[in-house]
C-alpha positions as CSV (number, residue, x, y, z in Angstrom):
1,M,-159.9,131.3,-82.4
2,E,-160.3,127.5,-82.2
3,L,-162.4,126.3,-79.2
4,T,-162.0,122.9,-77.5
5,K,-164.8,120.6,-78.0
6,E,-166.2,121.3,-74.6
7,Q,-166.1,124.9,-75.2
8,A,-167.8,124.5,-78.5
9,E,-170.5,122.4,-76.9
10,A,-171.2,125.1,-74.1
11,E,-171.2,127.8,-77.0
12,A,-173.7,126.0,-79.1
13,I,-176.2,125.4,-76.3
14,R,-175.6,128.9,-75.2
15,R,-176.6,130.3,-78.6
16,W,-179.5,127.7,-78.9
17,Y,-181.0,129.2,-76.0
18,Q,-180.6,132.7,-77.2
19,L,-183.1,131.8,-80.1
20,P,-186.6,132.3,-79.7
21,A,-188.6,129.4,-78.2
22,H,-190.7,128.9,-81.2
23,V,-187.8,128.0,-83.5
24,R,-186.1,125.5,-81.1
25,Q,-189.0,123.0,-80.8
26,T,-188.0,120.0,-82.8
27,P,-184.8,117.9,-83.6
28,E,-185.2,119.4,-87.2
29,D,-184.9,122.9,-85.8
30,A,-181.8,121.5,-84.0
31,E,-180.2,120.0,-87.0
32,A,-180.9,123.3,-89.1
33,Y,-179.1,125.4,-86.5
34,A,-176.3,123.0,-86.4
35,I,-175.6,123.5,-89.8
36,R,-175.3,127.2,-89.4
37,L,-173.4,126.9,-86.2
38,D,-170.8,124.6,-88.1
39,R,-169.8,127.7,-90.2
40,E,-169.4,129.8,-86.8
41,L,-167.8,127.5,-84.4
42,E,-164.1,126.4,-85.0
43,F,-163.2,123.1,-83.2
44,K,-161.4,120.0,-84.0
45,T,-163.4,116.7,-84.2
46,V,-163.0,113.4,-86.0
47,T,-166.8,113.2,-86.9
48,S,-169.0,115.5,-88.9
49,R,-169.2,118.8,-87.0
50,P,-172.8,119.5,-88.0
51,R,-174.0,116.1,-87.0
52,L,-172.0,116.5,-83.6
53,I,-173.5,119.9,-83.0
54,G,-176.9,118.7,-84.0
55,A,-176.6,115.9,-81.4
56,W,-175.5,118.2,-78.6
57,L,-178.7,120.5,-79.6
58,I,-181.1,117.7,-79.8
59,R,-179.9,116.1,-76.5
60,E,-180.4,119.6,-74.8
61,L,-184.0,119.8,-76.6
62,F,-185.0,116.6,-74.8
63,R,-183.2,117.4,-71.5
64,A,-185.3,120.7,-71.4
65,R,-188.6,118.7,-72.3
66,A,-188.1,116.3,-69.4
67,A,-187.3,119.0,-67.0
68,A,-190.4,120.8,-67.9
69,A,-192.5,117.6,-67.7
70,D,-190.9,117.0,-64.2
71,D,-191.9,120.6,-63.3
72,E,-195.4,119.9,-64.4
73,I,-195.7,116.8,-62.4
74,D,-194.1,118.5,-59.2
75,A,-196.6,121.4,-59.7
76,F,-199.6,118.9,-60.0
77,N,-198.5,117.1,-56.8
78,E,-198.1,120.5,-55.1
79,A,-201.5,121.4,-56.0
80,L,-203.0,118.3,-54.6
81,S,-204.1,118.5,-50.9
82,D,-203.5,115.8,-48.5
83,D,-207.2,114.7,-48.8
84,D,-206.8,114.6,-52.6
85,R,-203.8,112.2,-52.2
86,D,-205.8,109.9,-49.9
87,D,-208.3,109.4,-52.7
88,L,-205.8,108.4,-55.1
89,V,-205.5,104.6,-55.2
90,M,-202.9,102.7,-57.4
91,P,-204.7,99.8,-59.3
92,S,-203.9,96.5,-58.2
93,E,-201.8,94.0,-60.3
94,S,-205.0,92.2,-61.4
95,E,-206.8,95.6,-62.3
96,R,-203.9,96.6,-64.3
97,A,-203.8,93.4,-66.2
98,A,-207.6,93.4,-67.1
């Protein structure tokens, strides 16, 4: 059954997240898996399917990394008590330039 491009993207990302975390760590992992998915997902595109699928997966990889980093920052900020926050002082412009 042929998928729309949007359906193919959603399916590629769904399958990507079904992989164990240790095999979806790098852009190279995404590109390798995209080659496999090219053989499994049928959809029309004017560009190279493996490259397009790889781009979807790489974008998703970096979105997940950004979300994880945001979660770490939020957890750190929540862990700070109000007293700790008062001790944090942003350096002045002249201090940053030094």
